[in-house]
C-alpha positions as CSV (number, residue, x, y, z in Angstrom):
1,M,69.5,168.5,124.7
2,Q,71.1,166.1,127.1
3,S,67.8,164.9,128.5
4,S,65.7,164.9,125.3
5,G,68.3,164.5,122.6
6,R,71.2,162.1,122.1
7,A,74.6,161.8,123.6
8,T,76.9,159.3,125.3
9,A,77.7,159.4,129.0
10,F,81.1,160.9,128.1
11,Q,79.3,164.1,126.9
12,H,77.1,164.3,130.0
13,Y,77.3,167.8,131.4
14,D,78.6,166.8,134.8
15,W,81.4,164.7,133.2
16,M,82.4,167.5,130.9
17,R,82.3,170.0,133.8
18,A,84.6,167.8,135.9
19,I,87.1,167.7,133.0
20,A,87.0,171.5,132.7
21,D,87.4,172.0,136.4
22,H,90.2,169.5,137.1
23,L,92.1,168.6,133.9
24,T,92.2,171.6,131.5
25,Q,94.6,173.7,133.5
26,P,97.2,170.9,134.1
27,A,96.9,170.0,130.4
28,G,97.3,173.6,129.2
29,A,93.9,173.5,127.5
30,D,91.1,175.9,127.0
31,V,87.5,174.7,126.7
32,L,85.8,175.3,123.4
33,V,82.2,174.3,122.9
34,I,80.8,174.8,119.4
35,E,77.0,175.3,119.0
36,I,75.7,174.3,115.5
37,C,72.4,175.9,114.7
38,D,69.9,175.6,111.9
39,R,70.8,178.4,109.4
40,S,67.2,179.3,108.7
41,T,65.5,179.0,112.2
42,G,68.5,179.5,114.5
43,E,67.4,176.5,116.6
44,P,70.4,174.6,118.2
45,L,71.1,171.3,116.5
46,M,74.2,170.1,118.3
47,L,76.9,171.0,120.8
48,L,80.4,169.9,120.1
49,P,82.7,169.9,123.2
50,L,86.3,170.6,122.1
51,C,89.4,172.1,123.7
52,R,92.5,174.0,122.4
53,I,95.8,172.7,123.7
54,R,98.7,175.1,123.6
55,R,102.4,174.1,123.5
56,R,105.5,176.2,122.8
57,S,105.7,175.2,119.2
58,W,102.2,174.3,118.2
59,Q,98.5,174.5,119.0
60,A,95.9,171.8,118.5
61,I,92.1,171.5,118.6
62,E,91.1,168.2,120.3
63,F,87.9,166.7,121.7
64,L,87.3,167.6,125.3
65,S,88.5,164.3,126.6
66,L,92.1,164.7,127.9
67,G,92.5,161.0,128.3
68,V,89.4,160.2,130.4
69,S,86.6,159.8,127.8
70,D,86.4,156.8,125.5
71,L,84.0,158.1,122.9
72,S,83.9,161.3,120.9
73,A,80.4,162.5,119.9
74,P,78.4,165.7,119.9
75,V,75.2,166.3,122.0
76,L,72.4,166.2,119.5
77,A,69.0,167.8,119.6
78,A,65.9,165.5,119.7
79,G,65.0,164.1,116.3
80,L,68.1,165.3,114.6
81,S,69.7,163.1,112.0
82,I,72.5,164.2,109.7
83,A,72.7,162.8,106.2
84,P,76.1,161.5,104.9
85,E,76.1,164.2,102.2
86,D,75.9,166.9,104.9
87,G,79.3,166.1,106.3
88,Q,81.2,168.7,104.3
89,A,78.7,171.5,105.2
90,L,79.0,170.5,108.9
91,W,82.8,170.7,108.7
92,Q,82.7,174.1,107.0
93,A,80.4,175.4,109.8
94,I,82.8,174.1,112.4
95,C,85.8,175.7,110.7
96,E,84.0,179.1,110.6
97,V,84.3,179.4,114.4
98,L,87.5,177.5,115.2
99,P,90.2,179.6,116.8
100,K,93.7,179.6,115.4
101,A,95.4,176.2,115.6
102,D,97.9,174.1,113.7
103,F,95.8,171.0,113.5
104,V,92.5,169.4,114.5
105,I,92.4,165.8,115.9
106,I,89.4,163.9,117.1
107,D,89.9,160.3,117.9
108,Q,87.7,157.4,119.1
109,I,84.6,158.5,117.1
110,P,81.8,155.8,117.2
111,A,79.9,155.3,114.0
112,S,76.5,155.9,115.7
113,I,75.0,157.4,118.8
114,G,71.9,155.7,120.1
115,G,71.2,154.0,116.8
116,I,71.6,157.1,114.6
117,P,74.7,158.2,112.6
118,N,77.3,160.1,114.6
119,P,77.8,163.4,112.7
120,L,81.6,163.3,113.5
121,A,81.9,160.1,111.6
122,L,80.5,161.8,108.5
123,L,83.1,164.6,108.4
124,P,85.4,164.6,105.3
125,Q,88.7,162.7,105.6
126,V,87.6,160.6,108.6
127,S,89.5,157.4,108.7
128,A,89.5,154.1,110.6
129,S,91.1,154.4,114.1
130,T,93.6,152.0,115.5
131,M,91.3,151.6,118.5
132,T,88.3,149.3,118.8
133,S,85.5,149.3,121.3
134,Y,83.4,146.4,122.5
135,D,79.7,146.3,123.5
136,T,76.8,144.0,123.7
137,P,73.0,144.2,124.2
138,I,71.7,142.9,127.5
139,D,68.1,141.9,128.1
140,G,65.8,139.5,129.9
141,D,66.0,138.1,133.5
142,P,68.9,139.8,135.5
143,E,69.5,136.6,137.4
144,T,70.4,134.7,134.2
145,I,71.9,137.5,132.1
146,V,75.5,136.6,132.8
147,A,75.0,132.9,132.0
148,R,73.3,133.9,128.7
149,L,76.0,136.4,127.7
150,A,79.2,134.5,128.7
151,N,80.9,131.9,126.7
152,S,81.7,128.5,128.1
153,Q,85.2,129.4,129.2
154,T,84.0,132.6,131.0
155,R,81.3,130.6,132.8
156,R,83.9,128.1,134.0
157,I,86.1,130.9,135.3
158,L,83.2,132.5,137.1
159,K,82.2,129.2,138.7
160,T,85.7,128.6,139.9
161,S,86.0,132.2,141.1
162,D,82.8,132.0,143.2
163,R,84.0,128.7,144.7
164,R,87.5,130.0,145.6
165,M,86.2,133.2,147.1
166,S,83.5,131.4,149.1
167,E,86.3,129.2,150.6
168,Q,88.0,132.4,151.8
169,G,84.9,134.0,153.4
170,E,81.7,135.9,152.8
171,I,81.4,137.6,149.4
172,G,80.2,141.1,149.2
173,F,79.4,143.4,146.3
174,R,78.6,147.1,146.9
175,H,77.5,150.0,144.8
176,A,78.9,153.2,146.5
177,S,75.9,155.3,147.6
178,T,77.4,157.5,150.4
179,P,80.4,159.8,150.5
180,D,82.2,157.5,153.0
181,E,81.6,154.4,150.8
182,L,82.8,156.3,147.8
183,D,86.0,157.6,149.5
184,E,86.8,154.1,150.7
185,L,86.4,152.5,147.3
186,M,88.2,155.2,145.4
187,H,91.2,154.8,147.7
188,V,91.2,151.1,147.0
189,M,90.9,151.6,143.3
190,F,93.9,154.0,143.1
191,E,96.0,151.7,145.2
192,Q,95.2,148.5,143.2
193,R,95.6,150.3,139.9
194,A,99.0,151.7,140.9
195,E,100.3,148.3,142.0
196,R,99.1,146.6,138.9
197,F,100.6,149.1,136.5
198,R,103.9,149.0,138.4
199,E,104.0,145.2,137.8
200,L,103.2,145.7,134.1
201,G,105.6,148.6,133.7
202,R,102.8,150.7,132.2
203,Y,102.1,154.4,132.5
204,D,99.3,155.1,134.9
205,L,97.2,158.2,134.1
206,L,95.5,157.8,137.5
207,A,98.8,158.4,139.2
208,L,98.4,162.1,138.5
209,P,96.8,164.0,141.4
210,A,94.6,166.1,139.0
211,V,93.2,162.9,137.4
212,R,92.5,161.4,140.7
213,D,90.7,164.5,141.8
214,F,88.7,164.4,138.6
215,Y,87.5,160.9,139.1
216,R,86.6,161.6,142.8
217,N,84.7,164.7,141.9
218,A,82.8,163.1,139.0
219,A,81.7,160.2,141.2
220,G,80.9,162.5,144.2
221,T,78.6,164.7,142.2
222,S,76.9,161.6,140.8
223,L,75.8,160.1,144.2
224,G,72.1,159.6,144.4
225,G,71.7,159.4,140.7
226,K,72.6,163.0,140.1
227,G,75.3,162.3,137.5
228,P,76.6,159.5,135.3
229,A,79.5,158.0,137.4
230,H,79.1,154.8,139.5
231,V,81.6,153.0,141.6
232,F,81.5,149.4,142.7
233,G,83.5,147.1,145.0
234,L,83.9,143.4,145.5
235,S,84.9,142.1,148.9
236,V,85.7,138.9,150.7
237,D,85.2,138.9,154.5
238,G,85.4,142.7,154.3
239,E,88.6,142.9,152.3
240,W,88.2,144.8,149.0
241,I,89.6,142.6,146.2
242,A,88.3,144.5,143.1
243,T,86.7,147.8,142.1
244,A,85.0,149.2,139.0
245,Y,84.2,152.7,137.8
246,G,81.5,153.1,135.1
247,L,79.3,155.7,133.5
248,V,75.5,155.4,132.8
249,H,73.5,157.6,130.4
250,G,70.1,156.5,129.2
251,S,70.2,152.7,128.8
252,V,73.9,152.3,128.3
253,F,76.6,151.4,130.9
254,H,80.2,152.3,130.0
255,L,83.0,150.5,131.9
256,T,85.9,152.9,132.3
257,V,88.2,151.5,135.0
258,I,88.4,148.1,136.7
259,T,91.0,147.2,139.3
260,M,91.8,144.0,141.3
261,A,94.0,142.8,144.0
262,G,96.9,140.5,143.2
263,G,98.8,137.9,145.2
264,Q,96.5,135.3,146.7
265,W,93.4,136.8,145.1
266,S,94.6,136.4,141.5
267,A,93.5,132.8,141.5
268,C,89.9,134.0,142.3
269,S,89.7,136.1,139.1
270,P,88.2,139.0,141.0
271,G,88.0,141.3,138.0
272,M,85.8,138.8,136.1
273,A,83.7,138.3,139.2
274,T,83.2,142.0,139.5
275,I,82.2,142.4,135.8
276,A,79.6,139.6,136.2
277,R,78.1,141.4,139.2
278,F,77.8,144.9,137.7
279,I,76.3,143.4,134.5
280,R,73.6,141.9,136.7
281,W,73.2,145.3,138.5
282,S,72.9,147.0,135.2
283,R,70.1,144.8,134.0
284,Q,68.3,145.2,137.3
285,N,68.4,148.9,136.7
286,G,66.9,148.8,133.2
287,I,70.2,149.1,131.3
288,S,70.0,147.4,127.9
289,T,73.6,147.9,126.5
290,M,76.9,147.0,128.1
291,D,79.8,149.0,126.7
292,F,83.2,147.3,127.7
293,S,85.1,150.4,126.4
294,V,88.0,150.8,124.1
295,G,90.8,148.3,123.8
296,E,91.2,144.6,123.3
297,A,91.0,142.2,126.2
298,P,90.0,138.5,126.3
299,Y,87.2,139.1,128.9
300,K,85.2,141.4,126.5
301,P,84.2,138.8,123.9
302,G,84.0,136.3,126.8
303,F,81.0,138.3,128.1
304,G,79.5,138.7,124.6
305,G,81.2,141.9,123.6
306,Q,81.2,142.6,119.9
307,P,84.0,144.7,118.3
308,R,82.9,148.1,116.9
309,Q,85.1,150.1,114.6
310,L,86.0,153.6,115.8
311,F,87.1,156.5,113.5
312,S,89.6,159.3,113.7
313,L,89.8,162.8,112.2
314,S,93.2,164.5,111.7
315,R,93.1,167.8,109.7
316,P,96.1,170.2,109.4
317,M,95.3,173.9,109.5
318,T,98.8,175.3,108.9
319,A,102.1,174.2,107.3
320,K,103.4,173.1,110.7
321,G,100.2,171.2,111.3
322,R,100.7,169.3,108.0
323,L,104.1,168.0,109.3
324,I,102.7,167.0,112.6
325,V,99.6,165.3,111.2
326,A,101.8,163.4,108.6
327,S,104.1,162.2,111.4
328,R,101.2,161.0,113.5
329,R,99.7,159.1,110.5
330,I,103.1,157.4,109.9
331,A,103.2,156.4,113.6
332,S,99.7,155.1,113.4
333,R,100.3,153.0,110.3
334,T,103.5,151.6,111.9
335,K,101.5,150.7,115.0
336,Q,98.9,148.9,112.9
337,E,101.6,147.0,111.0
338,I,103.3,145.9,114.2
339,K,100.0,144.8,115.8
340,A,99.3,142.7,112.6
341,R,102.4,140.7,113.5
342,P,101.6,139.2,117.0
343,A,105.1,137.8,117.7
344,L,106.8,141.2,117.0
345,F,104.1,143.1,118.9
346,R,104.6,140.9,122.0
347,R,108.4,141.3,121.8
348,L,108.2,145.1,121.5
349,R,105.6,145.4,124.2
350,S,107.8,143.3,126.6
351,M,110.8,145.5,125.8
352,M,108.8,148.7,126.5
353,Q,107.5,147.2,129.8
354,I,111.1,146.4,130.9
355,G,112.2,149.9,130.0
356,R,109.3,151.5,132.0
357,R,110.2,149.3,135.0
358,I,113.8,150.4,134.9
359,G,112.7,154.1,134.5
360,H,110.4,153.7,137.4
361,S,113.1,152.2,139.6
362,V,115.7,154.9,138.6
363,G,113.1,157.7,139.2
364,R,112.2,156.2,142.6
365,W,115.8,156.0,143.8
366,R,116.6,159.5,142.5
367,G,113.6,160.8,144.5
């Protein structure tokens, strides 16, 4: 189904397997894959990778993501297309085999998969998510693709970036193709990410050992084109100043992690320079869609990214689940209202960052 049907890179078997091997136990989760079959022929129509998370006071069914997958979608059989009116029947089929839980939550559901409707987006009571993804088609000559995608401001930044990096030494760009190259770049990625998130006062999922092991394993098993994960590095005179981690499935590249050095290298915009280079690499390798992933950042529309609405499903299964889902919906609405007021959003975000920095400092001294 993966090779002949439809899915995103986040449902690639190797990516799902790495999640199961490295992240489910620390998260207290059990893997749950639902197979939906044709009632009359028994032929498999789709595979839905979920997990059940157990806590002391509740249990939840979630998509098998655990914080590392940006898009939620099933793996579909070749030629399958679900009509909007079939959404209720699909949900009933799913509920027939769900284990006991207080609620079901599936977030970051794209409206379509490879140009056809995503069955998860057709389920009853699906609503708009607070998250947005950005993507853009890429085609034509790889050498001119960035100039054609980028707006005038981004082109100016890239021109200045190349000039400033060239003044510091020879520019290098590498796609990790050996275990040694991969180990070197992954180490740089984790260090750069940790430093940047400390400066911002943000929580860093990649600081967790299990998550680092997951990313290393997924990239390691993908070497030689065996899996979806790819790692890139940008250097000047042998010093790594930026890295990128992305997934490829079919003709789509999904950017998942990008890191960059600070200090003297900030003026060189190394993150933007890296994005330009892996866009060119993608086009050289026959990729036709660049997915800049979930979240809003100025560079995404700067490289031609168009916003795509994502959707969310929250369904209570017990009385306790109704309370939890209701509280989550209130929190989601509050977040949307705050984001609609930019000045308030910036003030609250600044306060949260200060609080996280203080917490990090206190935790470090206690340690």
